[in-house]
Phi, psi and omega in degrees: 000316188298312181302319171306314181293321183288324177286330175298314182292317177308308181303317180299310182309312178299322174298315183297319180295319182290319179299314182298321182294306179313320185255011183292151178267131176270131179253133182235137166262125189243112185265122188242268184205187175300149186295342183270354189266164177297328181295323176291326175292328169305314180304312179299314172307320185287317180304313180298315179295323184290316179302313178291321186284348176246013191045049180067013184282338174235123183243143180247125169271115187271140179229135182292146178226156171270008168146184188289324183298309183303315182303317176293318184298326186286359179294330180304320185250006180266139169232182175071220194262065180262124175239135184221158178253149170183155178295141185311319187298338179288324179293322171303312176291329170301315184289332184265358179063046187242164179051237183292352176254009178302128183062019179232022186291155185201147181304329181303323181298344175287332187273357181283134177237138174281145180255294181205158175284150172234172189304137178278152174294120196235121171296136178232126168249102187255118178245143184287149174304325182298329174294338182075007183270124173231019171205161180310316180296335177293341180292346185299132182081000183258158177266124193239139178259116169266337188078191180219136168086344187271160172306310182310314188291308180300313185294316179305309179302321177303305184298328170302320183289306182304328184264008181077020184254000176305122184078000179254352177242155172270131178267111178297137175267072180222142184285144182303329176303334176265017188298310191293312175304317180296320174288326171297317185267013169086000180299325176230164177266334183193172180209153183253131178209142175248122176192171180293134181274144358281131179281127180311318178293320181289322180292325173297309177306311192282328177280336184258331182245337186079121182214160171244128172266119193290142178256141173265151168277171193295325178290331178282326181290321176307305182307324184287340183063026175255177184278120175298144182208142177247124174273108194299140175314146182082357179298320173245156181301128183076008179269106184261352179222170175301149171245117179273127182211191186240166184211164169250090182311149178225138187221144176278127177241162165217200184231181185285349176295337179280136187287164180294319190287334182280315178299323177297307191292323177303305181296319172301314175306313175303310185284326181287342182250004184292334174296318174299312181305311179299323176298327179277326187208109190302341184291332178299328185307326184285358185261132172221165181296338183299339178288353171297340182289342179282343183288128186262355180224193189289149170266141176304136176305328179294316171298313181302319176306311175297319180292322180295327175299315183274356177076037174272128174294146172227144186298155183303320187284005168261000000 
């Protein structure tokens, strides 16, 4: 009799434990960017979309970050459901112990897995209509604002050199945050910025000053060794045709610590709520499943399960 009672109690306890696990809330830490950046705002929007898409079964805690390299480095000490954003090329460099990861390689880097793409860092070369510039050669003799220390500033300087403009333009000593007022008052002829399109400062400049966002030709895109991206006509005020430019893809990654079911549910919630994300912030409209081609390493099995379900093709090395 006593043994039957004990077995009964054990069964009830097992059932209670299973029920609590089945209804447990899955918590995810999402490491993004500086709180002042557009990527942090995307994290806020994504957190809400995942919460709504899973009926609060998955909740996302957003963490500020100093940048993509830090996000990758933190994989060494993070466990469980750690999600972070970074350009795919950094994961490849981390695994190889190259560039900024030289002599910093770690076995945990081999456990990084991709989930889904988010808006890319998109290069914008913005010239005032008043300047009359509509191609790169026309920038010669003009005053251009590159900003300092950012990806856009470094990339902008690289392109000026690649396209034979180094030393042929005047670089303005103005903070990028003041680009639109400086453009309106004629202090500068144009500025370079990298952000997910539509970029807020480009929207403001186009609406208030009138601008031309320069388009790169095929050869120029090839020379930059960056990923081609097209900003559709009508994205900015006065933009009557598509703009061909370059981008740095950005992807949400996790590690093999995340279970297949959680990765599946998270990926499914993201894509099924992307239309709502785009209605709230247009930069999400620039993301499509085609951008999975930019992933250079493995995709998480849970995410792959979702992509197979909806018929999204994946490259062989994934």
